[in-house]
N, C-alpha and C positions, 0 to 999 in steps of 0.2 A: 481407438488409440487414446491412451491416457496422457494428457498434456498438463503439467503442473507448474510451468513457469513460462512467462511471456514478457518480452520487452516491448513497450509501446510508447509512441509520442502522441500526446493529447493536446490539441490546440483549441482552446475555447474560442467562441465567437467574439468578434470585435463589436464594440458598442456602435449603435447608429449615430450619425452625425447630427448635431444641432442645426437649426435653420435660422438664417438672418432674414427677417421679413417685417413689413410694416403694414398696418391697416390702410387700405385705400378705398374709401367709400364716398360716394357722392353726398355732399352736404355734411360730411363729418370731417371737421378740421382737426389736424394734429392727432391722427388716429393712434399713433404709438406703436411700439414693437409688438409683434405677435408670432415670432418664430418659436416653434415647438421644440422640445427636447428629443434626442434620439432614444431608441429603445435599447434595452440591455442585450448584450450578445449571449449566445447559447452557452449554458453550463454543460460540462460533461460529467455525467453521474453514473456511478456503479451501483447496481441494485441486485440484491440476492434473489435468485430463483432456485428453490430447493430441488426443482426438476433437473438441474444441470449437475453433472458429476465431474467434469473436467473443464479445462480452459481452451479446448480445441476450437471453439467458435472464435476465439481471439487470435488464433495462431497466425492468420493472414491479415489481420487488421493492424498493420504496423503503424499507421498514422490515422488518427481520427480527428476530424475538424468539425467545429461547431459553426452554425450559421451566424451571419452578422445581424445585429439588431436593425430594425427599420429606421430610416432617417426621419427626423422631425420635419414638419411642414408648416406653412403659414396658417393663419387663422387659429393659432394656439393648438395645432394638432400634433400631439406627441406620437413618436414612432412606437410601434408594437415591439414588445420583447420577443426575441427569437425563442423558439421551442427548444428545451434542453435535449441533449443527446443522452439517452439512457442505454447503458450497456449492461446486459444481464450476466451475472457471474454466479458460481456455485457458493454454497455455504463453506466458510473457512478460507475465503479469499483475503489475502493480505496485499496491500498496495504500498510501495516504497518509492519515495522521490529519489531518483538516482543522482540529482545534483548535490544532495547533501546526506544521502542515505538515511533520511528521517522517515519514520512510519507515518503515512497519511491516514490510513484506516485499516481496521481489522473487522471484516464483515462475517458475522457468525450466525445471524438469524434470518429466517425467510422474510423477505420484504424489506429488510434493512437496506438503507441506501446512504451514499456519501457523495458529496460534490468533490470530485478530484481536481478539476480545473474550472475556475470561476470565469464566467463570461465578463467581457469588458463593460464598464459603465457607459451609458449613452452620453454623448456630448450635450451640453446645455445650449438651448436656443437663445436668441438675443433677448427674448421676453424675460428670461431668468436673471439677466444682468441689470435690469432697469432699477435705478435708485433715484432718490430725490436729487442728488447731484448730477446724475447722468440718466435722465428719463428716456432717452432714445438711443441706446447703445447700438452701434453698427457692426457688431461682431458676434460670433458664436463659436462653438468648439467642435472639433472632430471627436468621434467616439474613442474611448480608450481601448487599447489592445486587450484581448483575452489572455488568460494565463497559458503559457506554453510549457508543458512538463514532459520530461522523459521519465517513465516510471517502470518499475519492475512489478509485475503482477504474479503472485505466487498462490498456489493452492496448498494449504496444509490440512490434511485429512482430520476431521473432527471425530474422535472416538474416545470412549471411556478407557478402554484397555487396548494396548498395542502389543501384538506378538512380534518379538524380535529374536534373532538368532542367525546362525550361519545358514547358507543355502542347504536345502534338502533335509532339514531337521524335523519337518512335519508341520510347519505353521499353517500352510494352506489346507492340509488334511484336517487339522483340528478345527479350523473355521468351518469347513464344509460339514463336519459331523455335528456341530452344536448349533448351527444356524442354517438359514435357507440360502446362504451365499453359495455361489458355484465358481470358486476360483479354479484356474487351470492347474491340474495336478499331473505330474509325469512319473513314470516308473524308472526314470533314469535321473542322473545328476542334473538338477534343474533348480532355478531360482525365480521367484515371482519378480516381474519387471515393473509392476505398479501396485499400489495399495488396493486391497479388497476390503469391503466393509460387510459386516453381518450383524443382525440384531439377535441377541441371545435372550430367550425367555425362560425363566425358571418356573418350577411347579408352584412356587408361592407367589407367582405373578410379577415378581421383580424382573426388570429387563435392563440390559446394557448393550452398548454398541462396541463391537470388537473389530480391530483392524489387523489384517495380515499384511505386515509391512515387508518391503523387499529385503532379501537376504543381504547381510553385511559380509564384508571381507576385511582383511587387515589393511589399514590405511584409509578406511572409509571416511574418517573425520577430516582427512586432508584431500578428499575428492576421489580416492581410488574406487574403481568399480562404479556402483551407483552413488557412492559417497554421500555428500550432504543432501542429495536429492531424496535419500531415504531418511536421514537423521532429522530433517526439518519436520517430517510428519510425526516423529516421536515427541516433539515439543508439545503437541496438542493433547496427548493422552494423559490420563490421570494416573494410570498404573502401567508399568512395563512388565509384561509377562515374558520372561526369558526362557525360550524353548531350547533344551539341551538334548542331543542324541546320546542318551545314556547307554545305548547298546554299542556305541563306538564302532559303527559301521565305517567301512573304508579306512580302517586304521586310525580313526580319530581318538583324541584324548579328551574326555569331557571336561576335565579340570582346565586344560590349556585352552579349549574352546571358549569356556566361560571367561577366563582371564582376557582373552583376545577381544571379545565383544565388549566387556566392561571397560577395557582401555579405550575403545573407540567412543563409547558413550561418554566417558569422563573427559575425553579430549575435545568433544564437540562443544559443550557449554555446561554451565552449572545447573541450568534448568533441567536438562535431560539427566545429568549426573545424579541429582538429588531426588529424582522421582521414586515413589514407592515401587519396589520390585518384588515380584514373585517368580520363583523358578519352577518350570514345568519339566519334569524328567520324563521324556518320551521314549518310546520303544523299549518299555520295561519287559516285553515278551522275549527279547533276545537273550541268548545264553549268558553273556557277560554283564548284563545290565545291573543285577543285584550287587555284584562285587564292585562294579564301578561306582554305584550309588553310595556304598559304604565309604569308599575312598573319598568321594566328593564331599560327603557329610563331615568327614574328619578334617578336610581342608577348609571347609566353609561352615563352621559350627553354628553361626548366627543366621543362616539363610533359611527362609521359608520355602520348602520344597513340596511339590505335589507330584505324585507318581501316576502316570497314565500309560496306556498302550492304545494307539490309534488302530493298530492291526486287530486287536481283540476288543476294541471299543470298551475298555475297562478304565475306571477312575474318572470318566468324563463328568458324571453328575457331581462327584465330590469337587472336581476342579472348578466347575462353574459356580458352585456354592461358595467355595473359598474366595474366588475372585469377586463375587457379588458382595460378600461380607467386607472384604478389603475396600471395595469401592464405596460402600456405605460410610466407612470410617473416613475416607478421603473427602467425601462430600460434606461430612460434618465439619471437618477441618476448614473447608472453604467457607462454610457458613459462619464460622467463628472469627474469620479475618476482620479486624477492625480497620475501617477505612480512615485515612488521615483527615483530621479536622481542617476545615478550610482556612481558619485563621492561623494555622501552624505552617501553612505553605509559604515558602520563601520565593519571591519572584526576583529575577535578575533582569534588569533593563540594559539593553545594549544600544548605545547612542550611535545612530547612523549619520554619517556626514552627508549633507544634502548635495554636495558637489566636490569634485577634485579638479585641480588645474595643473597642467604641465605644458612646457613648450617643446614642440617637436623640432627635429633638425632643420626644417625649413623656416623656422622662426614663427610658426603659427601657434597661437595659444589655444590649447585644446581643453575645453570644459566638459567634464563627464560626471555622471552620477544619476541615480534613479529619479530623484525629484526633478532635476533639470531636464532629463530626457523625456519624462512623462509630460512635463509642461510643453516641451517642444512638439511632441506628437499630437497634442490636442489643439495646438494653435493653428489657425488658418492665416497663413502669411499673405494671402491674397486680399486680406482686409486690413487697412491701415490701422484702424483702432485696435484690432487684435494684436498687431505687431507692437503697438505702443504698450498694450497691457503686458505682453510677454517681456518687454524690456523692463517695465516697472517691477514685475515679479522677480526678475533676476537681481535687480538692484536691491530689493527688499531682502532677498536671500543672502546678500553680501558678496555676490559674484564680482561686481564692479570694484568694490573695495579691495577684494583679494587680488584681482588683476593688477590694480595700482600698486599694491604692496609688493607683488612679485616683479614689478618693473615694466609693466605694459605701458606703452605710450600711445597717445591719440594717433589713429591711422593704422595701428597694428591689426593684423587679421586674427579673428577669434572664431574657432570652429566648434559647433555643437552638432554632434552626429554628422549628417552630410550637408550641413548648411553653414555658409561662411558669413560672418558679420565683420563690420569695421568698428574697432573700439573708439569710443568718443568719451570726452570728459562729461 
């Protein structure tokens, strides 16, 4: 089964908790704090394995969780970091964050890896907070939460040349004749349901990878039939080899067939629309093929056309030579691309508010925001000194000042996440 798209939730491991501890040794006065830090939570990593060809192994892994880091201990013993969770994926895997539709990574080489969800940082033990002013802190931190991401994992076939066209125009047959690939081929009206790859080797030792991509139908760019499940694979190819049934079997019109597929390619995106294109006129052994080809050439005077017959196995050597030459030109163009100079890059900084405050219908002042909530999560409210540090941090952020500005009075309830405080001057 070919699986090329999976939705997953990836929950990285929580950091280990810091420890509150003091040295207690006979004959050693004022031993001081020795609570260790917690270990880092497990990262979730995608790593390319060239032996994989589909995402079928991920199909039933809807949720993947990383382990928590080990808690810190006394005697300055830091907790161990949790082992990362490594998920193997095929070459050509693209991972997108569904919360903002931003690309996280595009994995194209064997052994390449990317941290998709980062594990939480371990909480600091009380030894880490010792200062000249406070040599014996009686508080430590909880570990931070790991990243929780809902992602779309897609496989986009990596090929130099992609065969496109309507169903049953001969794409699979072409691939089977010029490479060692064995795509399914039928004697009846049939379309490939998943991409097939084959390596083509020329007599001059040049090689390229060709993909037989699923057949298109009208409306594919809008999701009809196999829709964009096919078109996304065309994004990876350097050249689109458009196969036309020039024999016009089943009452087809080669000119209209070509226009239909071009419309779908152009409607999908500019990347596919502007790719180098070569037209392969197949089934030239049929009676009306020559006449149809002349009409086609009159309609599309600027198109590069290669004549072949899979039935007679004629024109195939010329076809692969023309495709290899065109590929050499495209590769040279890629090498000539000038990368942007670093000092020409413009960076835009977005200021994030550390907190927001509003009053709910019950009269409770609700304080929210990532910085405030992160501080809340790592604070141990069972330790008085930790609570005082939490309050001081909020005051330094300006939370107290903003509450007063909005009209909060001493004795009012203030909520942060699921914890309720009393506002004081």
